[in-house]
C-alpha positions as CSV (number, residue, x, y, z in Angstrom):
1,L,0.0,0.0,0.0
2,Q,2.8,2.5,0.9
3,I,4.5,1.9,-2.5
4,D,1.2,2.7,-4.2
5,V,0.8,5.9,-2.2
6,D,4.3,7.0,-2.8
7,H,3.9,6.4,-6.6
8,W,0.6,8.4,-6.6
9,I,2.1,11.3,-4.6
10,S,5.1,11.4,-7.0
11,K,2.9,11.4,-10.1
12,Y,0.6,14.0,-8.5
13,N,3.4,16.4,-7.7
14,E,5.9,15.8,-10.5
15,T,3.9,15.0,-13.6
16,R,0.5,16.6,-13.6
17,P,0.1,20.3,-14.3
18,H,-0.8,22.5,-11.3
19,S,-4.2,23.9,-11.6
20,G,-3.4,27.2,-9.8
21,K,-4.1,30.5,-11.6
22,Y,-0.5,31.7,-11.6
23,C,1.2,28.3,-12.1
24,Y,1.0,28.5,-15.9
25,G,0.9,24.7,-16.4
26,K,4.0,23.8,-14.3
27,T,3.9,20.8,-12.0
28,P,3.4,21.5,-8.3
29,M,7.1,20.5,-7.7
30,Q,8.3,22.9,-10.3
31,T,6.1,25.6,-8.7
32,F,7.5,24.8,-5.3
33,R,11.1,24.8,-6.4
34,E,10.8,28.1,-8.3
35,A,9.1,29.9,-5.4
36,K,11.3,28.6,-2.7
37,H,13.5,31.7,-2.7
38,L,10.4,33.9,-2.2
39,V,9.7,32.1,1.1
40,A,13.3,32.7,2.3
41,E,13.1,36.3,1.4
42,K,9.7,36.9,3.1
43,T,10.4,34.7,6.3
44,I,10.7,36.8,9.5
45,P,13.5,35.5,11.7
46,V,12.3,34.1,14.9
47,A,14.1,35.0,18.1
48,Q,14.5,31.9,20.3
49,S,14.8,31.5,24.1
50,S,15.6,28.4,26.0
51,N,14.4,27.3,29.3
52,S,17.3,25.7,31.1
53,A,15.0,24.0,33.6
54,T,13.3,21.9,30.9
55,N,15.9,22.3,28.2
56,L,13.2,23.4,25.7
57,T,13.6,26.1,23.1
58,Y,10.6,28.5,22.4
59,A,9.9,30.9,19.6
60,V,9.4,34.3,21.0
């Protein structure tokens, strides 16, 4: 079953055209790869604080 699901996901993301308005017939994976730099440019850095008692890191 997992092999079938993996095959379907691969085909869904890498061969069929994306139906989004501004995707212009590219596959979802092509759209993702080409837009990845936009996410990096728009991401706001998150300051982190750690709690030494529990050794957990929190986004502030």
